[in-house]
Residue, then its C-alpha position, 0 to 999 in steps of 0.5 A: m769424564s764420560p766413559i764414552q768419548r768417540s762416535v765412529i761409523v764402520v764403512p764397508s770399503y777400504a776407503i771412503e771414496d771407494l764406496p761401491t755402487g748399484v746397491g740400491h736406495e735402501t741401503a744407501a739410505d741407511f748408510l746415509a742416516a748412520w752417518t749423519v746421525g753422529w752430527d746431531p748437536r746433542l751427540l756432539v756436545a755429549l761425546n765433545s768430539l767429531p764423528e769419525w769413519k773407520r774400516s770394517d777390518s780388525s785393525s781399524l776397529e781396535l776401539e776403546s770407549s766409542v759409540v760404533v754405529i754399524p750400517e746394514w752395508s758393513r754388518d756382515k763385515v763385523d763378525q761376532p769375534q770383532r763385536e766382542r772385542l768392541t764390548l771388552g773395549k767398553c765401546l757401545t755398538i749400535d746397529s742401524n737396522g734400516r732405521k730412520r735417522s731420528d729413530l737411530f738417534e734414539a736408539i743411540a741415546k738410549g744406549l748412551a744413557d745405559e752407559k751413564v752418558e748424560i744426553p741434553n734434552a733440549i731441542p736443538l736449533c738449526l738441527s738439519d743444518f748440522y746434519a747437512l754439515g755432516y753430509a757435506v763433509l762426506q761429500i768433500q772427502i770423497m771429491a778430494r779423493k776423486l780428484r787425487y787430493s788429500w783431505n787437508l781440513d784443519w780438524l782441531a779448528f773445525s771441531e771448534q767451530v762445530l762444537s760451539a755451534a752445537k752448544a749454542a743450539l742446545a742453549g738456544d742462542a740463535e745468533e751464536t748457533e748461526r755465527w758458528i754453523q755458518a763459519a763451519f760451512d765456510t771452512v769445509s767450502q775453503e777446503r773445497d776451493r783448494y783443490c776445486s773452485q769450479q761452480i757446480h750447477l744443479l738442475e731440478v727437473v720434475l717428470l709429469a705423467e697422466s698418473t701424477l696429476g693428482e695430490a703428489f703433484s699438488r704437494q710438489l707445488d709447495a717446494p720452495q726452490s726452482i724447478g723445471l717441469l718436463a710436460n707436454g701440451s696434452l698433459l697440461r691440458k688434461l691438468h687444466d680440465e681435471k685439476p683447475e685448482t692445481w692448475r692455477r697454482l702452477r700457472q702462477k708459479l710460471v708466470e712469476s718465474e718460479w718454475e719453468l716449463i721444459g718440453g715442446f710438443e703437444r704430444e710425444l713423438q718418436s721423431s725418428f720415424s717422422t719427417h723434417w716438415g712433420i717434426d716442424q709441424a709438431f714444434k708449431d702445434g706444441a707452441e700453440s698447445y702451451r699459448t692456448l692454456g695461457v703460458e709461454p711455450p718452453t724455451i728448453f726442449s726435451q722429450f719423454a719419449p725415445g726416438w730423438s732426431s739428428l735434426y732437432p739442432d736446427l729446428l730447435l734454433s729456428h723455433g727459438y729454443r735456448g737449449a735442450l735437455i738430452h736423456a733417455w726418460s723412458g728408456g733407450i740410449v741417447p749418446e754419452k759424453d764425460s761432460a754435461k754441457i755440449r753444443w749440439q749440431a744437426h751436422s758438422e758444419g751447422d749452427a749449434i744450440d747448447a744442450v745438457l746431454g745426460h748426467v741425469v740422476d734419480a733424486s728419489n734414490a738415495e744412492t744418488f746422494l751417496h755418490f753425489t760428488s763421484h757423479l761430478s768428479k770427472q766433470l770437475d776434473y776435466h770440464h769447465v760447467p759441471t752440471l748434474v740434472l736431479a730428476h724425479w716424479p712429483d713429490q718423490v725424492a729421498d730423504a738425503y735430498a733435504d740434506l743437499a738442499a740445506v748445504m746449498k743455502r748455506s755453501p756452494a761447495l756442493g753447487s747451487l740450484d739453477r733454473m734451466e734458462r738462466f743456466f743456458t744463458t749465463t754458463n760458459q760455451p763448451y770448447s767443442s760441438d757435437a753432432f749425432q746421427n739417428r742411430q746413436f739415439r736408440i729406441p727400446l723395442v718393446g713386445d714380441a716379434p709379431q708386435i714389432a712386425a706390426q709396428q714396422r708395418e705401421h711406420l711403413g704405411a705412415y712414411g708413404r702417407f708423409v711423402r705423397t701428402s708433402r709432395l701434394r703440398s708442395l705442388a699445390w703452393i707452387w701452382q698457387n704462386v703461379a696461378p692464384k686465381c685457379i689454385t686458391r689459398d684455401f685449397a692449398q691449405s686444405i692440402l696442409a691439413i691433410e699432411s698435418k692429419a697424416h702425421r697425427c695419424k702416425d701418432c695414433t698408429a704409435s699408440a696402437q689405437p684401434d681406428v688406426f686402419r679406418s684413419s689411414e684409409e680416410l686419409e688415403a681417400d682425402f688425398l686422392n680427392a685433393k690430388s684429382r682437384l688439383l689436376e683439375m685445377i691445374a688443367g683449368a689454369g690455361v695448361a689444357a685446351t680451352e675448347s669443349g670436347s672429350p679428351n684427346g690426350y694426357l696432362i702429366v705433371n711433376n710433383s717434384s723439384h727435380a727433373r724425372r723420367v716418368f713411367l706410366e703403365s697401361i694408360p687407356g689409348e694409343i699415345d702419339s709419339g710426335s706429339s711432345t719432344r718429351i716422349v722417350g718411348a711409347v708402345t700401345q697393345g690392346n688400345r692400352s699403351h706404356l709411356v716413358a716421357d721426361l718431366p721438367p722440375f715442377g712441370f708438365v707435359k702434354v701427349r696426345a692420345a687416340g681412343l681413350n674411351e675404347a680401352t675395355g677389358p683386361v690389360r694385355p701384356v706385349l710380347s714381341r717376337p724376334g724378327v729375321l733381322s734381329k736373328l741375323t744381327g743378334k739385336r734384342p727386339g725388346i727389354a726382355d729376352s727368352d734367355w732370361t735377361l732383361a736389358n736397357e741403356y743402363l743395366e744388363v740383368q741375368i735371371d738364374p733359369k734354375k733358382g729364379h733369383l737375380r743372378s747378376v746385374f751388369v753395367p753395359n760395355k763393363r765387365g763384371s757383375r756388380m750385385s745380385g739379390m734373392a727373395s727367401i723364406v726364413l723360419g720365425e718372424q725376425g721383427a727386430g733383426k737378428k744375427w744371421q747365418e746361411a742356414d736361416f735361409l730355407p731352400r726353394d725348389k720347383t722354380e718356374l719362369r715366365l716371360i710376361e712382357n717383352s717390348t722396347v719399352r718395358g720387359v717383365i720376368e717372373t719366377t715362382g719357386t716352392t719352399v716347404v716350411p716346417g709345420v706349415g707345408p709348401v709356400r710359394l714365392t713369386t718374384r716379378y722383375t721389371l725393367w724400363k726403357g731409360a731406367r737405372w733400377i729394376d723394379i722387384d715385386v715379392e709375393c707370398d701366397a701364404p697368409h701371414d703366419h709368425r712361423f716364417q717370414c719373407v726376406w730379400r737379400t742383396a749381394w755385391a761384389n766388393e767385401s769392403a764396401t761401405l753402407s749408408a742410409w738416408q733418413q729424414g732426408t739426410k745421409g748418414k750410417l745405417p741404423a739398427p733395426m726399428q730405430a728410424t725410418v730408412e729411406l735409402v740404402e746406398i752401397d758403395d763398392i768403389e766401382n759403383k754405388i748400389y742403391l736399394a729403396a724399399g719405401g721407407l722399411s727400417t730393418h736392414q742388416r748387413f750380414d757376412h760382409r757383402y750381404l744385405v738382408t731385409p725382412l719383408p713385413h706381411d700386409g696385415p693377415r693377407c698374402a705378403r706383397f712387397a715392392l723393392r726398387l734395386g738400381m745403380d748410380w743414381p744422380r739423385p738418390l733420395e729423390t728416385a727413391q721417393d719417386g717409387i712412392d709417389p709416381a707422377y700425376w697425369t689426368a685425361v685432358r682436351l689438347a690442341s689437335d696440332e700442338v707439338d709440346s716441349g713441357a714447361w717447369l715452374a721451379q728448380s735448382n741447378l744442383p742435383n743435390v738440392g731440393i725445393e718445396g713449396d709451403d704456406p707463407r701464412d700472412g706473407t709477413m716477416w719481421v727483422d726485430e720486434d720494434a721495426p715494422r713487418e715486411s712483406f714477402d710473397s712466396l715461402f719455400w723449403v730449401r734442402e741439400t740431400r748428399g751431405k755436401r756443401a752446395s752454393t745453388k741458383l734457385s729459378f722460378l717461373k717468376n723473377a725473383e725481386e728479393a729473398w731472405r732466409i727466415d726461421a719458424h716465426h718468420r723472423q728474417s735472418t739473412k738477406l739472399d743475393v738475387e741475380d737475374g731473377q735467380v735466387l743464390i744461396n749457400l747451403r751446409p751439408s744436409e741443411q733444410c732451411r726456409i726462404a721467403v721470396r718476393w716477386s718482381r712486379 
């Protein structure tokens, strides 16, 4: 009889399912090697028994005639007296010492030989399968305990199968080895099915980066299993250009469907700072970048960069994607759920796309495989599509992955490897759907406060370019439908190129490339040139008078789909108030005029003016003095007054005469101030936000107030205060408050006279009356909760204090923070090395909140033209919705065709529009155009027809879900 009859591994926990987590790769790899080495056929035959596990306490280790393997993990738990007792019990104690499995086997074999135990010298068949069987036994035991079942494997029958397989493997009998080893795996599978019969889905994803395109990736291509490759178009282009042979092999695997692409963009994109149109264009550019390389674009979307957008589900469906893999690959946070497979919606009533949310593990870390079934146990317990994603860099996987792969070949007990596309096509649908907001996809903040502040300035500039170029593109295509001979398709497409360039410049900005500012300046010049040309074309489309002569008026064009009130400041000439019924107010001083006019949606107004060429010299502000009648009646002579108040039809504003801040804002004929505000200076540069305290805001003194302008059209009050900043000295902070006739907001301009200094920063504080007010924010055209700083472009903040809705528009600034229940702190970025200058728009009860905020970034267009001398203009419109929460944009119809299915001939249409809902409400709207519509359809990004829309009296009827943005194609009546 052999002096050693048992094989035992010492585990560091009370129960096998309670193995600690977070131990790291090295410790886990050592434990797995120590566990599986006992399943070597040579040891199984030599000891004629299967390995066991014991706890590390003294009562469990009262052993005799055993080989005891002590992993690194358990070494400190087995003290010297315990080792001596094992020696007295004629046990062979082997420390793993971090050795590889092969080296550990040699150490065990040598120790057994020293104890006169005969070890077979034959090289066994199917050695890797025996190790895999040991790994499967470990994982199924853990799974059983995690699912609250007992481990009831028929150990005697199982031992007979394994030992028979081991003897046959050493005898070189392949047929018997195969029969018995497969029987052993089947026994384990049956035990697993006794308490959990659900199929486990495993998805393997290889990550690609510029640094991993070399030999490691070439070796990865030798892998036999189906693999998903996460790579954007630019990475594949680099691989194509620099490693042609590797690219050829990869392309062959893609064509033969052995591998599949995961991705979607040409380059990485922080999409929460982009726009709906920009993301849509990025998907188009991405698909084209794959096609130019001779491969089909991916149908499974994922992105390596943080900053996922809540808009993705609708856009992914529109572009033909079948699923998405959501994970924070490069840091940050994504939402978490116990289930891996979800149905992802852009909003609660939107269409959903299948997605795998999280549940991604590192295949290069042995701890992943040690706790493999622990990762899956909760999904197996509660959810019907248990899924785990094994991700790694090229040719970087833990040795334990080979054991899992060998198990998968023999048995589905631990899951089966699946292709992503097949997984999304064949697996069951989850029971519910999930909608996430941008704030739930957190972006990691990289760099110190100055670097974060610089990123904020770049995001801010980019958003302004997005709004301006988007409206210019939309206006060009709207007019192109009306006057195709004057506004050509080539010109409209050139504006599309400017907008695309604006988004590409944003990508450069995110990369901090040195030519960012030059690119921004070139973009601005291109925009202004295109805008000027478009106005000339509109004027030449029969809008202005045909007779020659110098300009005698203005053409004012609305570049948006909503009716808007425009405020033109100091335009040359004296406005003829009777020249248009659309004029709300006008005042002239020194041959320059302020004008307030109402513009129809995507329409225009023509006003006459005298002396356009006589306006020279600096602009002189209008200062109206109260007359005798005004003093007797108490009626204000203008918008502003010497008591430091501003008032119009909608707002009454008081400026504090001592501190110069916005003390109160009233609604006329209603009691109680609704809000107040103040520009302040704080120490340090709060680039990413902080927990604010009242002591953070430095006091100001020596406040001066000036009445800059007072007329029936506009009032301006300016305040200047001095703050002593420690280590810097006195800093002057000037705030200018402007209120126009008929405006529901105050324009606030803040200027600091000190150059950019990281030791202090300017902030704006907004206060409101009700502590229970709720805060919301518009991001990417949709309304949701206010995100954390630097997570997304915040187009507009809404403060709902029950009685009124207060709005703060800061041009896309993304660093708003609530403070002390009824304050909002908005850090204002410096403009590079220059003095800080920033513009805000603060108001109440806007009928079209988002559009009003964007109007502050992109004013209406105007140009001097020749007009008929006797004409009274009433304006004209080109496109509109009958609901204030629905907007329209014009876009490029491309070839003007669409298709219902691939076999049917393509149908033609005339114009393409984006329609969007902006208030988070359902909308049943009528869309009216200058031309009568004959037919209209919803179409996707590939111009596939999805739904035919009703047309009534030339108007298009469409039902929109909350926050929905969709394309419609229209054919006009002939």
